[in-house]
All heavy atoms as an XYZ file, in Angstrom:
764
protein
N      -9.689     13.058     17.519
C      -8.587     13.722     18.058
C      -7.330     13.473     17.209
O      -7.052     12.349     16.887
C      -8.302     13.176     19.507
C      -6.976     13.672     20.130
C      -7.012     15.164     20.488
C      -6.737     12.811     21.399
N      -6.687     14.557     16.811
C      -5.402     14.391     16.126
C      -4.303     14.469     17.126
O      -4.051     15.549     17.666
C      -5.282     15.495     15.066
C      -6.154     15.254     13.858
C      -5.824     16.339     12.821
N      -6.635     16.076     11.634
C      -6.824     16.904     10.698
N      -6.302     18.104     10.734
N      -7.591     16.636      9.653
N      -3.690     13.357     17.423
C      -2.660     13.266     18.452
C      -1.463     14.087     18.077
O      -0.780     14.764     18.828
C      -2.343     11.822     18.804
C      -3.576     11.189     19.396
C      -1.131     11.746     19.730
C      -3.368      9.678     19.704
N      -1.026     13.936     16.836
C       0.186     14.602     16.408
C       1.395     13.700     16.388
O       1.196     12.550     16.330
N       2.538     14.229     16.532
C       2.921     15.610     16.915
C       2.900     16.572     15.713
O       2.864     17.790     15.901
C       4.326     15.504     17.470
C       4.893     14.334     16.763
C       3.748     13.350     16.515
N       2.890     16.097     14.445
C       2.745     16.952     13.341
C       1.303     17.517     13.248
O       0.373     16.736     13.352
C       3.050     16.115     12.037
C       3.077     16.981     10.755
C       4.233     17.620     10.363
C       1.939     17.078      9.959
C       4.237     18.360      9.190
C       1.985     17.861      8.869
C       3.097     18.455      8.461
O       3.162     19.227      7.297
N       1.206     18.828     12.999
C      -0.126     19.436     13.052
C      -0.654     19.608     11.576
O      -1.642     18.994     11.257
C      -0.105     20.814     13.738
C       0.290     20.611     15.214
C      -1.445     21.473     13.645
C       0.602     21.889     15.890
N       0.050     20.467     10.805
C      -0.319     20.540      9.414
C       0.700     21.362      8.675
O       1.536     22.047      9.269
C      -1.709     21.216      9.253
O      -1.620     22.615      9.399
N       0.594     21.336      7.334
C       1.554     22.010      6.470
C       1.443     23.516      6.575
O       2.309     24.274      6.109
N       0.364     24.042      7.127
C       0.218     25.516      7.247
C       1.022     26.096      8.379
O       1.122     27.324      8.494
C      -1.287     25.821      7.462
C      -2.151     25.595      6.225
C      -2.552     24.132      6.054
O      -2.625     23.435      7.063
O      -2.822     23.757      4.942
N       1.610     25.273      9.212
C       2.419     25.737     10.329
C       3.896     25.602     10.050
O       4.265     24.575      9.410
C       2.025     25.006     11.646
C       0.694     25.335     12.142
C      -0.475     24.815     11.697
C       0.320     26.229     13.143
N      -1.536     25.308     12.365
C      -1.053     26.234     13.266
C       1.044     27.075     13.943
C      -1.728     27.021     14.186
C       0.401     27.889     14.876
C      -0.956     27.851     14.973
N       4.746     26.453     10.561
C       6.159     26.287     10.414
C       6.609     24.987     11.001
O       6.174     24.605     12.120
C       6.889     27.483     11.131
O       6.461     28.690     10.567
C       8.444     27.285     10.938
N       7.362     24.173     10.246
C       7.793     22.855     10.623
C       6.546     21.966     10.973
O       6.722     21.014     11.759
C       8.705     22.872     11.823
C      10.085     23.490     11.571
C      10.397     24.625     12.188
C      10.953     22.904     10.623
C      11.649     25.276     11.938
C      12.189     23.469     10.418
C      12.529     24.633     11.031
O      13.702     25.254     10.775
N       5.433     22.248     10.457
C       4.261     21.429     10.700
C       3.787     21.542     12.167
O       3.069     20.656     12.637
N       4.238     22.517     12.886
C       3.866     22.649     14.295
C       4.903     21.970     15.241
O       4.778     22.067     16.469
N       5.936     21.337     14.647
C       6.958     20.773     15.492
C       7.836     21.881     16.045
O       8.127     22.846     15.423
C       7.843     19.782     14.581
C       7.116     18.645     13.956
C       8.016     17.872     13.074
C       6.531     17.697     15.051
N       8.284     21.653     17.280
C       9.169     22.746     17.893
C      10.534     22.822     17.198
O      11.103     21.785     16.806
C       9.353     22.227     19.359
C       8.830     20.904     19.410
C       8.024     20.587     18.219
N      10.961     24.003     16.977
C      12.174     24.290     16.284
C      13.400     23.609     16.951
O      14.329     23.220     16.348
C      12.392     25.803     16.125
C      13.714     26.091     15.507
C      11.294     26.402     15.319
N      13.377     23.537     18.270
C      14.520     22.956     18.981
C      14.776     21.498     18.540
O      15.872     20.977     18.798
C      14.327     23.062     20.559
C      13.176     22.336     21.081
C      11.954     22.947     21.434
C      12.991     20.970     21.491
N      11.115     22.009     21.930
C      11.750     20.780     21.936
C      13.915     19.911     21.370
C      11.258     19.527     22.393
C      13.404     18.712     21.801
C      12.180     18.481     22.293
N      13.820     20.834     17.937
C      14.091     19.449     17.487
C      15.239     19.430     16.508
O      15.959     18.408     16.398
C      12.866     18.863     16.893
C      11.731     18.455     17.817
C      10.503     18.067     17.023
C      12.194     17.352     18.765
N      15.540     20.526     15.777
C      16.586     20.583     14.843
C      17.980     20.457     15.495
O      18.928     20.130     14.893
C      16.522     21.924     14.020
C      15.452     21.932     13.092
O      15.220     20.993     12.308
N      14.606     22.979     13.122
N      17.998     20.691     16.831
C      19.287     20.646     17.576
C      19.602     19.165     18.033
O      20.680     18.997     18.543
C      19.191     21.589     18.787
C      18.837     22.938     18.436
C      19.851     23.560     17.436
O      21.023     23.438     17.541
N      19.292     24.198     16.405
N      18.655     18.227     17.845
C      18.901     16.834     18.260
C      19.842     16.149     17.252
O      19.490     16.131     16.029
C      17.562     16.086     18.368
C      16.568     16.798     19.254
C      17.821     14.680     18.810
C      16.999     16.954     20.725
N      20.991     15.669     17.692
C      21.852     15.017     16.754
C      21.248     13.843     16.038
O      20.515     13.091     16.674
C      23.050     14.566     17.621
C      23.009     15.418     18.860
C      21.489     15.736     19.041
N      21.483     13.740     14.722
C      21.050     12.605     13.947
C      19.528     12.409     13.839
O      19.089     11.270     13.556
C      21.705     11.294     14.427
C      23.259     11.391     14.409
O      23.791     11.846     13.429
N      23.893     10.997     15.473
N      18.767     13.401     14.150
C      17.300     13.287     14.044
C      16.858     13.378     12.565
O      17.395     14.137     11.801
C      16.564     14.272     14.921
C      15.106     13.804     15.167
C      16.683     15.659     14.378
C      14.423     14.511     16.307
N      15.846     12.602     12.292
C      15.191     12.643     10.945
C      13.673     12.611     11.266
O      13.199     11.585     11.779
C      15.630     11.459     10.108
O      14.967     11.546      8.899
N      13.033     13.754     11.033
C      11.602     13.842     11.391
C      10.712     12.899     10.626
O      10.960     12.585      9.477
C      11.103     15.270     11.077
C      11.780     16.355     11.804
C      12.075     17.515     11.181
C      12.269     16.180     13.111
C      12.706     18.551     11.879
C      12.924     17.177     13.814
C      13.163     18.352     13.158
N       9.731     12.403     11.385
C       8.679     11.542     10.798
C       9.204     10.390     10.025
O       8.833     10.116      8.842
C       7.735     12.404      9.937
C       7.147     13.572     10.738
C       6.318     14.538      9.909
N       5.029     13.891      9.697
C       4.131     14.284      8.833
N       4.453     15.290      7.985
N       2.987     13.730      8.745
N      10.148      9.639     10.645
C      10.777      8.538      9.990
C      11.108      7.466     11.047
O      11.055      7.726     12.242
C      12.032      8.937      9.289
O      13.033      9.376     10.197
N      11.575      6.323     10.576
C      11.967      5.270     11.429
C      13.382      5.533     11.963
O      14.332      4.850     11.683
C      11.908      3.938     10.662
C      11.974      2.731     11.583
O      11.409      2.762     12.677
N      12.600      1.673     11.164
N      13.486      6.613     12.760
C      14.697      7.133     13.250
C      14.650      7.062     14.766
O      13.709      7.562     15.369
C      14.845      8.533     12.725
C      16.004      9.328     13.365
O      15.838      9.907     14.378
N      17.173      9.293     12.710
N      15.682      6.504     15.455
C      15.602      6.275     16.862
C      15.436      7.550     17.633
O      14.660      7.669     18.593
C      16.813      5.555     17.337
C      16.848      4.051     16.915
O      15.737      3.503     16.678
O      17.909      3.495     16.852
N      16.127      8.642     17.279
C      16.069      9.911     18.018
C      14.608     10.474     17.869
O      14.047     10.878     18.875
C      17.086     10.934     17.436
N      14.071     10.436     16.705
C      12.684     10.941     16.444
C      11.697     10.053     17.232
O      10.857     10.565     17.917
C      12.328     10.919     14.980
C      10.900     11.208     14.724
C      10.011     10.223     14.233
C      10.233     12.415     14.863
N       8.737     10.846     14.125
C       8.880     12.176     14.528
C      10.575     13.693     15.245
C       7.879     13.135     14.557
C       9.592     14.682     15.272
C       8.277     14.410     14.937
N      11.817      8.749     17.073
C      10.893      7.858     17.759
C      10.906      8.029     19.267
O       9.833      7.914     19.943
C      11.103      6.378     17.304
C      10.694      6.203     15.863
C      10.657      4.752     15.466
C      11.783      3.920     15.889
N      11.761      2.512     15.329
N      12.050      8.163     19.868
C      12.131      8.336     21.283
C      11.367      9.608     21.751
O      10.587      9.562     22.692
C      13.616      8.474     21.728
C      13.863      8.517     23.237
C      15.303      8.685     23.603
N      15.863      9.976     23.164
C      16.730     10.090     22.163
N      17.119      9.084     21.474
N      17.186     11.335     21.856
N      11.587     10.719     21.049
C      10.901     11.971     21.397
C       9.375     11.904     21.068
O       8.595     12.335     21.884
C      11.564     13.138     20.717
C      12.909     13.503     21.182
C      13.617     14.428     20.226
C      12.924     14.030     22.621
N       9.093     11.303     19.993
C       7.676     11.165     19.587
C       6.943     10.271     20.603
O       5.807     10.557     21.002
C       7.495     10.670     18.172
C       6.044     10.550     17.735
S       5.913     10.021     16.061
C       4.192      9.631     15.991
N       7.562      9.188     20.993
C       6.916      8.289     21.924
C       6.582      9.021     23.243
O       5.508      8.870     23.769
C       7.799      7.082     22.213
C       7.165      6.062     23.155
C       8.057      4.863     23.379
N       7.421      3.876     24.188
C       7.267      3.921     25.525
N       7.854      4.932     26.191
N       6.673      2.999     26.150
N       7.522      9.770     23.739
C       7.310     10.502     24.977
C       6.157     11.534     24.828
O       5.285     11.638     25.675
C       8.551     11.222     25.483
C       8.346     11.842     26.872
C       8.001     10.825     27.894
O       8.610      9.809     28.072
N       6.870     11.065     28.567
N       6.105     12.216     23.667
C       5.066     13.162     23.388
C       3.728     12.427     23.377
O       2.716     12.874     24.002
C       5.315     13.812     22.039
C       4.228     14.793     21.621
C       4.173     16.074     22.095
C       3.214     14.317     20.739
C       3.147     16.951     21.682
C       2.210     15.149     20.353
C       2.124     16.472     20.810
N       3.635     11.351     22.632
C       2.383     10.574     22.527
C       1.911     10.068     23.875
O       0.741     10.176     24.211
C       2.528      9.415     21.501
C       2.853      9.924     20.166
C       1.339      8.506     21.548
C       1.766     10.812     19.500
N       2.852      9.549     24.662
C       2.463      9.067     25.993
C       1.947     10.185     26.892
O       0.964      9.995     27.629
C       3.672      8.373     26.712
C       4.170      7.126     26.065
C       5.396      6.573     26.806
C       3.069      6.030     26.010
N       2.515     11.361     26.754
C       2.017     12.503     27.557
C       0.594     12.882     27.120
O      -0.268     13.142     27.980
C       2.922     13.719     27.420
C       4.245     13.534     28.153
O       4.389     12.704     29.067
N       5.236     14.285     27.762
N       0.345     12.906     25.806
C      -0.978     13.201     25.292
C      -1.981     12.177     25.732
O      -3.091     12.479     26.159
C      -0.977     13.345     23.748
C      -0.102     14.494     23.310
C      -2.375     13.387     23.201
C      -0.637     15.874     23.671
N      -1.606     10.862     25.634
C      -2.560      9.768     26.036
C      -2.869      9.852     27.499
O      -4.010      9.769     27.896
C      -1.938      8.426     25.667
C      -1.949      8.266     24.152
C      -2.725      7.329     26.397
C      -1.225      7.028     23.640
N      -1.886     10.210     28.332
C      -2.209     10.358     29.792
C      -3.197     11.535     29.966
O      -4.139     11.439     30.819
C      -0.947     10.698     30.574
C      -0.024      9.535     30.820
O      -0.522      8.353     30.661
O       1.132      9.737     31.256
N      -3.041     12.579     29.244
C      -3.898     13.755     29.397
C      -5.293     13.470     28.884
O      -6.296     13.833     29.501
C      -3.332     14.924     28.627
C      -4.133     16.190     28.738
C      -4.062     16.993     29.945
C      -4.910     16.654     27.728
C      -4.768     18.119     30.005
C      -5.656     17.780     27.800
C      -5.601     18.517     28.963
O      -6.341     19.674     29.070
N      -5.485     12.755     27.765
C      -6.799     12.586     27.168
C      -7.570     11.306     27.583
O      -8.725     11.161     27.301
C      -6.745     12.614     25.598
C      -6.160     13.908     25.126
C      -6.035     11.403     25.044
N      -6.869     10.396     28.297
C      -7.531      9.150     28.729
C      -8.908      9.329     29.343
O      -9.840      8.639     28.960
C      -6.596      8.330     29.622
O      -5.473      7.883     28.735
C      -7.296      7.083     30.136
N      -9.078     10.265     30.253
C     -10.420     10.430     30.836
C     -11.492     10.918     29.812
O     -12.677     10.715     30.057
C     -10.234     11.527     31.895
C      -8.788     11.635     32.124
C      -8.111     11.154     30.871
N     -11.031     11.409     28.718
C     -11.981     11.901     27.722
C     -12.276     10.922     26.592
O     -13.003     11.223     25.638
C     -11.467     13.241     27.091
C     -11.145     14.225     28.182
C      -9.800     14.504     28.556
C     -12.208     14.944     28.782
C      -9.578     15.376     29.565
C     -11.912     15.849     29.810
C     -10.605     16.080     30.156
O     -10.336     16.961     31.194
N     -11.672      9.687     26.665
C     -11.979      8.671     25.658
C     -13.395      8.146     25.824
O     -13.914      8.096     26.967
C     -11.020      7.529     25.802
C      -9.495      7.899     25.572
C      -8.637      6.662     25.858
C      -9.267      8.417     24.174
N     -14.055      7.770     24.723
C     -15.378      7.276     24.777
C     -15.471      6.093     25.723
O     -16.520      6.026     26.449
C     -15.867      6.883     23.338
N     -14.510      5.263     25.751
C     -14.633      4.108     26.662
C     -14.664      4.494     28.159
O     -15.052      3.665     29.017
C     -13.511      3.064     26.425
C     -12.123      3.518     26.884
C     -11.090      2.454     26.561
C      -9.757      2.820     27.123
N      -8.782      1.783     26.930
N     -14.313      5.714     28.393
C     -14.365      6.260     29.781
C     -15.449      7.313     29.940
O     -15.509      8.058     30.908
C     -13.029      6.947     30.133
C     -11.900      5.944     30.102
O     -12.105      4.757     30.402
N     -10.663      6.381     29.788
N     -16.381      7.308     29.002
C     -17.549      8.206     29.033
C     -17.330      9.567     28.444
O     -18.158     10.435     28.511
N     -16.156      9.721     27.755
C     -15.871     11.056     27.164
C     -16.254     11.088     25.723
O     -16.778     10.182     25.118
N     -16.007     12.282     25.095
C     -16.391     12.474     23.729
C     -15.449     11.992     22.652
O     -15.783     12.029     21.429
C     -16.515     14.052     23.607
C     -15.475     14.486     24.580
C     -15.467     13.450     25.762
N     -14.258     11.573     22.978
C     -13.272     11.213     21.943
C     -13.576      9.714     21.489
O     -13.429      8.806     22.290
C     -11.816     11.316     22.468
C     -11.517     12.724     22.872
C     -10.838     10.768     21.403
C     -10.134     12.902     23.547
N     -13.914      9.580     20.221
C     -14.303      8.327     19.728
C     -13.249      7.727     18.774
O     -13.194      6.538     18.506
C     -15.671      8.303     19.009
C     -15.596      9.329     17.818
C     -16.769      8.634     19.929
C     -16.859      9.234     16.904
N     -12.331      8.558     18.342
C     -11.210      8.060     17.438
C     -10.048      9.049     17.610
O     -10.225     10.190     17.923
C     -11.720      8.022     15.890
C     -11.968      9.397     15.397
C     -10.763      7.267     15.098
N      -8.892      8.449     17.450
C      -7.675      9.224     17.532
C      -6.824      9.010     16.270
O      -6.687      7.863     15.782
C      -6.858      8.873     18.746
N      -6.263     10.069     15.734
C      -5.462     10.020     14.509
C      -3.998     10.306     14.859
O      -3.742     11.275     15.607
C      -5.965     11.008     13.476
C      -5.130     11.096     12.253
C      -5.535     12.259     11.335
O      -6.599     12.771     11.511
N      -4.678     12.611     10.445
N      -3.083      9.585     14.279
C      -1.672      9.801     14.505
C      -1.108     10.108     13.120
O      -1.592      9.506     12.136
C      -0.926      8.722     15.233
C       0.390      9.130     15.649
C      -0.989      7.437     14.436
C       1.005      8.176     16.649
N      -0.051     10.957     13.044
C       0.601     11.246     11.801
C      -0.302     11.885     10.737
O      -0.541     11.360      9.683
C       1.322     10.041     11.238
C       2.728      9.959     11.655
C       3.614     11.176     11.413
O       3.229     12.079     10.683
O       4.652     11.257     12.052
N      -0.788     13.044     11.096
C      -1.689     13.855     10.142
C      -0.887     14.175      8.866
O       0.320     14.585      8.932
C      -2.078     15.084     10.883
C      -3.018     15.948     10.056
O      -3.935     15.479      9.375
N      -2.775     17.274     10.113
N      -1.490     14.088      7.724
C      -0.970     14.414      6.455
C       0.400     13.728      6.109
O       1.250     14.302      5.458
C      -0.808     15.960      6.338
C      -2.080     16.717      6.518
C      -1.867     18.238      6.469
O      -0.763     18.683      6.182
O      -2.898     18.950      6.650
N       0.574     12.522      6.541
C       1.832     11.814      6.301
C       1.802     11.328      4.808
O       0.923     10.648      4.341
C       2.008     10.623      7.209
C       3.324      9.867      7.029
C       4.508     10.431      7.489
C       3.391      8.705      6.371
C       5.746      9.821      7.286
C       4.596      8.029      6.184
C       5.708      8.559      6.611
O       6.937      7.980      6.426
N       2.847     11.727      4.051
C       2.860     11.355      2.683
C       4.160     10.576      2.350
O       4.449     10.302      1.189
C       2.801     12.574      1.772
O       3.890     13.470      2.058
N       4.853     10.130      3.445
C       6.054      9.342      3.160
C       5.750      7.899      2.858
O       4.585      7.445      2.806
N       6.786      7.189      2.533
C       6.592      5.694      2.262
C       7.409      4.813      3.198
O       7.870      3.750      2.819
C       6.918      5.398      0.759
C       8.326      5.757      0.406
O       9.086      6.206      1.245
N       8.672      5.549     -0.848
N       7.696      5.324      4.408
C       8.467      4.664      5.379
C       7.522      3.647      6.114
O       6.956      4.029      7.196
C       9.193      5.635      6.329
C      10.104      4.946      7.315
O      10.031      3.744      7.546
O      10.964      5.719      7.886
N       7.277      2.493      5.578
C       6.313      1.604      6.119
C       6.683      1.115      7.531
O       5.779      0.910      8.389
C       6.134      0.386      5.157
C       5.599      0.785      3.824
N       4.309      1.251      3.619
C       6.208      0.883      2.647
C       4.188      1.616      2.361
N       5.289      1.305      1.713
N       7.918      0.977      7.809
C       8.382      0.573      9.177
C       7.936      1.657     10.179
O       7.440      1.346     11.303
C       9.865      0.352      9.204
N       8.074      2.886      9.812
C       7.662      3.984     10.707
C       6.170      4.028     10.873
O       5.652      4.200     11.979
C       8.164      5.334     10.111
C       7.650      6.512     10.889
C       7.983      6.740     12.222
C       6.851      7.517     10.303
C       7.546      7.803     12.910
C       6.361      8.551     10.961
C       6.751      8.746     12.302
O       6.272      9.860     13.005
N       5.445      3.897      9.778
C       3.967      3.908      9.872
C       3.470      2.736     10.764
O       2.634      2.957     11.621
C       3.271      3.836      8.472
C       1.878      3.577      8.571
C       3.640      5.079      7.673
N       4.057      1.566     10.596
C       3.682      0.416     11.488
C       4.031      0.755     12.894
O       3.281      0.398     13.784
C       4.434     -0.852     11.016
C       3.913     -1.363      9.645
O       2.816     -0.957      9.230
O       4.663     -2.178      9.038
N       5.187      1.322     13.210
C       5.592      1.715     14.517
C       4.565      2.668     15.141
O       4.135      2.488     16.293
C       7.011      2.264     14.530
C       7.394      2.755     15.889
C       7.971      1.962     16.854
C       7.344      4.106     16.398
N       8.219      2.756     17.977
C       7.828      4.058     17.704
C       6.835      5.301     15.903
C       7.861      5.158     18.500
C       6.915      6.402     16.676
C       7.421      6.365     17.977
N       4.179      3.660     14.395
C       3.181      4.623     14.894
C       1.892      3.930     15.274
O       1.336      4.170     16.360
C       2.846      5.745     13.821
S       4.162      6.809     13.467
N       1.361      3.077     14.418
C       0.150      2.367     14.732
C       0.280      1.435     15.949
O      -0.648      1.442     16.837
N       1.417      0.764     16.073
C       1.609     -0.125     17.251
C       1.730      0.715     18.474
O       1.185      0.308     19.508
C       2.874     -0.929     17.026
O       2.781     -1.759     15.941
N       2.395      1.808     18.437
C       2.547      2.654     19.612
C       1.221      3.109     20.130
O       0.914      2.916     21.362
C       3.388      3.930     19.272
C       3.503      4.979     20.341
C       4.221      4.439     21.615
C       4.175      6.233     19.799
N       0.391      3.637     19.314
C      -0.920      4.138     19.761
C      -1.853      3.031     20.197
O      -2.451      3.025     21.233
C      -1.587      5.003     18.697
C      -2.976      5.403     19.068
C      -0.741      6.253     18.451
N      -1.885      1.927     19.356
C      -2.743      0.816     19.698
C      -2.354      0.195     20.997
O      -3.188     -0.098     21.860
C      -2.730     -0.250     18.612
C      -3.559      0.161     17.420
O      -4.554      0.909     17.558
N      -3.127     -0.319     16.220
N      -1.076     -0.008     21.271
C      -0.637     -0.571     22.473
C      -0.912      0.266     23.651
O      -1.307     -0.178     24.752
C       0.855     -0.983     22.388
C       1.148     -2.067     21.408
O       0.267     -2.814     21.046
N       2.323     -2.142     20.965
N      -0.621      1.546     23.542
C      -0.784      2.442     24.675
C      -2.257      2.739     24.966
O      -2.645      2.725     26.113
C      -0.069      3.804     24.426
C       1.427      3.666     24.349
C       2.033      3.013     25.562
O       1.529      3.228     26.751
O       3.064      2.358     25.425
N      -3.051      2.910     23.954
C      -4.544      3.134     24.211
C      -5.175      1.950     24.759
O      -6.096      2.016     25.600
C      -5.195      3.741     22.988
C      -4.920      5.157     22.625
C      -5.552      5.514     21.307
C      -5.328      6.110     23.719
N      -4.829      0.758     24.231
C      -5.506     -0.463     24.678
C      -5.132     -0.861     26.110
O      -5.816     -1.573     26.793
C      -5.218     -1.607     23.736
O      -3.838     -2.001     23.790
N      -3.949     -0.293     26.547
C      -3.476     -0.610     27.908
C      -4.054      0.318     28.966
O      -3.825      0.046     30.135
C      -1.953     -0.692     27.950
O      -1.429      0.634     27.822
N      -4.705      1.398     28.543
C      -5.265      2.328     29.524
C      -6.443      1.715     30.202
O      -7.241      1.048     29.593
C      -5.654      3.702     28.894
O      -6.620      3.458     27.893
C      -4.474      4.415     28.324
N      -6.494      1.855     31.509
C      -7.552      1.275     32.250
C      -8.795      2.194     32.305
O      -8.616      3.431     32.380
C      -7.078      0.995     33.723
C      -6.009     -0.008     33.724
C      -6.383     -1.403     33.314
O      -7.551     -1.797     33.629
O      -5.618     -2.077     32.678
N      -9.949      1.657     32.377
C     -11.150      2.403     32.559
C     -11.285      2.758     34.067
O     -11.213      1.824     34.841
C     -12.390      1.639     32.109
C     -12.310      1.368     30.570
C     -13.655      2.417     32.435
C     -13.425      0.501     30.057
N     -11.303      4.057     34.433
C     -11.341      4.440     35.801
C     -12.629      3.973     36.494
O     -13.609      3.801     35.880
C     -11.202      5.894     35.809
C     -11.204      6.384     34.407
C     -11.231      5.212     33.540
């Protein structure tokens, strides 16, 4: 499962909604508070939706990818992404 929110270079803005450009001081796919706040909410919503489909719950999802096609060198952001997903997925309970 590719969680996102970036989809791929073939889509306008990589699939990100255009309205994100209206957020003051946002810097996409970086260690930026405005971006991380919105991305965190997006990721939490996706995790809530897919939790029943995780392999640990008997579903078909065996791996999840975050930040598709990331080519930046913002190591703090990459670490934050990994921590976000690891912490949220590991805290989901098996129904």
